[in-house]
N, C-alpha and C positions, 0 to 999 in steps of 0.2 A: 503494501500500499503506500502511496506517494505521501509521505509526511515531511514537513519542513518544522515541526515544532519544536522550538527553541533554536533555531537557527535566526541569526540577525542578518538582514538582507538591506543592501543600499541601493537604490535605484535611482539614475539618472535619467534625463530625456523627457519628462512628462510635462507636455505642453498644453493637451487639452484631451477630451474624452476619445478623441480618434487616435490618439497617439498609440503606436504598438507599445510602448512602456507602459501606458496605463492598462493594457491589457495583461502584460506580465506582472506588473504590480497586484493586480485583481487576483491573479490564480496562485501567486505567491501569498499572498493574505489567506486565501481560501486552503491552501495548505498548512497554514500555522505558523509561518515566518512572521517575525517582529520585524517591520519595516523601518527604514529610514528614505526619505524621499529628499532629493535636491531640487532646486529650480535657480532660475537664472535672474538676478535681479535686476529690475530698472528702476530708473530714478523715482518713478511716482508709485511702485510698488503694485502695480496692477496684475501683474504675472504672479508674483508672490500670492496675492489674495484670492488669485482666478484658481491656482494650483490647490491652493491649501483647501479651499472649499470643494474642490473635486474629490480630493484624496481623503478628507476628514471621515468617511464612512471607514476606510481601511484603520484607522487610528494609528497612524504612524508614531513612534516613540521620538522620532528625531525628524525636523523640517528643517533643511540647511542650505542657504545659499552657496554654490558652488560654481563659480566662471572658471573653465578649464583653462582659460589664457591667463590666467592670474594665479601666479605660483603659490601666493601668500593665502589665496582663498581656499586651494586645495588642502594646504597644510592645516588651515583652521577647521575644515571639514572632517579630516581623519582624526586631528587631533581631540576634537570632540566626540568620534566614535569611541577612541579608546578610553577618555574619561567617562562616558556616560555607557558604554556597552563593556568593555575590556576587550572584545574581541569582535572579528567580523568573519562572517562565512560564506558571503554571497556579494557580489559585485555584478551590476546590472548596468551594462554600457550602452546607453541608445542615445549617442551624441554625433550629429552629422550636420554639416553646413557648407553651403556654397553659395555666393552671391547670384541673383538671378540671372543677371548677364552671362554667367559662364556657364547656364544650363540651357543654352538655345544658341542656335548659330554655328558656325564652325569652330570645332575644337582649338585648330591652331591659333584661334583668336584669344584664348585664355590667358589672362594677364599674369604678370608675374604675382601681384598681390592676391588676385584670387587664386592662383594656383597654391601660394604659399597658405593661406588662410583655411582652405578647404583641408588639406593634408595637416595641418595642425588641429583643427576641431574634431575633423572625423577620422584620424587615423592616430597622430600622435598622442590624443590625450587618452586612449586607451593605456599606452604605456606609462603615462604621468600618473593614471588612477590605479594601475595594477602595481607599481612601485610604492605608492602610498599604501595601497592594502596589504600588501605582502607581510610587512611586521605584524599585522593584527590577525592573519589567518593563522594563529598559531595551533589550530586542530584541524588543519587543511581549507579547503574552502572549493567555492566556484567561482569562475569570472567568466561572464557570457557578454557577448557583443551582437550587434545586429548590422547583416550587410545585405547584398541584393547582387542578382545574376549579373548585372553592369560592372561588376568587379573582373569578370572572367569573359564576358563578351561584350561587343559594341551594343549599346542601345541608344536609339535615338536621342539626342537632347541630353543624355546623362553626362556626357563630355568630363569635364575635371572629376566629378563626384566618382567616376568610374575608376578612376585613377587612385583615388582616396580609398575607394572600398578595397582593390587591389591590394594597397598597402596594408590596410586593415585585416586582411584575412592572413598576410604575412606576418603581421603582429600576433596574430592568435597561435601559429605556429611557433615561432620563436619563443614567446612567452610560455605555452605548454612546456617547451623542451627545458628551460629555464626553472621553471615552477614545480615540475612534477615531483622531483625529489622532497618537496614540503608537501606532498599530496594536495596541491592547489591546481585545479583542472581548469584549462581555458579552452572555451569552445566559439563558435558564431553559429547564428541563426541566419541563413539567407531567406527571407521571406519575399512571397510574392507580391506583387505592387497594391499596396493598400491607400485609400486616399487620406492623408494625413495632412497636418499644417507643412511639414517638410516637403513630402512628395508633390504637394500642389504648387511648388516653384518650377518642378521639370516640366517643360513643354510637352504638350500631348499626355498628360498622364491618364487622363481618361480614354483615350484611344488605346493606351499600352493595357489597360486594365481590361477594356472589351476584348482587347487581342487575347490575352490570357484565357478569358471565359470561352473565347471559341477554340483556343487551341490544346489548352490542360487537358489531362485525361479526364480530370473531375468535372471538367465543363464549368468551371468558375474560378474566381480568384480566391483568396483565404481572409479570415478574421483576425482582428487583433487577440481574441480569445483562444484562437487556435495556436497562434504563436505563443502566446502566453502558457497554454499547456504543456507545447515543446519545452519552454523553458524551465517549466517548474520541474518538470523531469529531469532535466542536464541538472539543474541545481541539487538534484536529490540524491539519495545514497543509490538509488535504482540504476542511476549512470556513472558509478563509482569507477568502470573502467573505460570511459570515454572521454579523450582530451586530445586537443589539437585538430578537432573537427569543424567542419562547416556542414551544418544540418539544413536541409533545404526543407522548409515548409510553403510550397508554391502551388498545391494541387496537382504535383506533379509536372509542372510547366519545361523545368529543367531538363528533361531527358527528352524532350520532343525536338527532332531535327527539322522539320517543317509545321 
């Protein structure tokens, strides 16, 4: 039986009720995990209040700002986890960003700033957070990130985010090799396209979703809860022998040639 009772889980990347991170947080809570939630602070505090209201039914015991472009804020986040929880068992990395101008048109027009920003937020942040989590995972643990097929195949308008996801997937493998001796497992879920705040920036996202619905073996795309179910499994003892893997949750679309 899937049971995460007694496990402390930090979930990043919840923006609204369409976020894949939200689906993951719900299923971790359902399995009994004690949740910590991070948010990206803004000057007026609107995002903080919006996410706080959304996650209230999950009764998170920690609610913390964490901007992965701010080393001091990352340190404060994990210092608080150490002080309040003592240990961390699960880290959910659901962070990705690329400027809208970088997600349409010719890939060769990607700006230096846009390329660097996409790689920093979408890929390097997993390295940062894993390094901060490592000393707190004293009883082993599970680190999980979200990727997409655009990291291994060309997807129209995905552009620089495809490069970032390719880097992210190699991060999974290198981190799994490094952290395995400490019984820390690192995996990724490659989800089918879901209409989220982040994906809405990708040109033609609805066309992508409709295409998957026509081609995927299950003739549909997937839901946040389906991704959340897989995440809960990968973070549980039922998946104790799985690390360094990218698990596709995409209604089977990845297997199709045409």
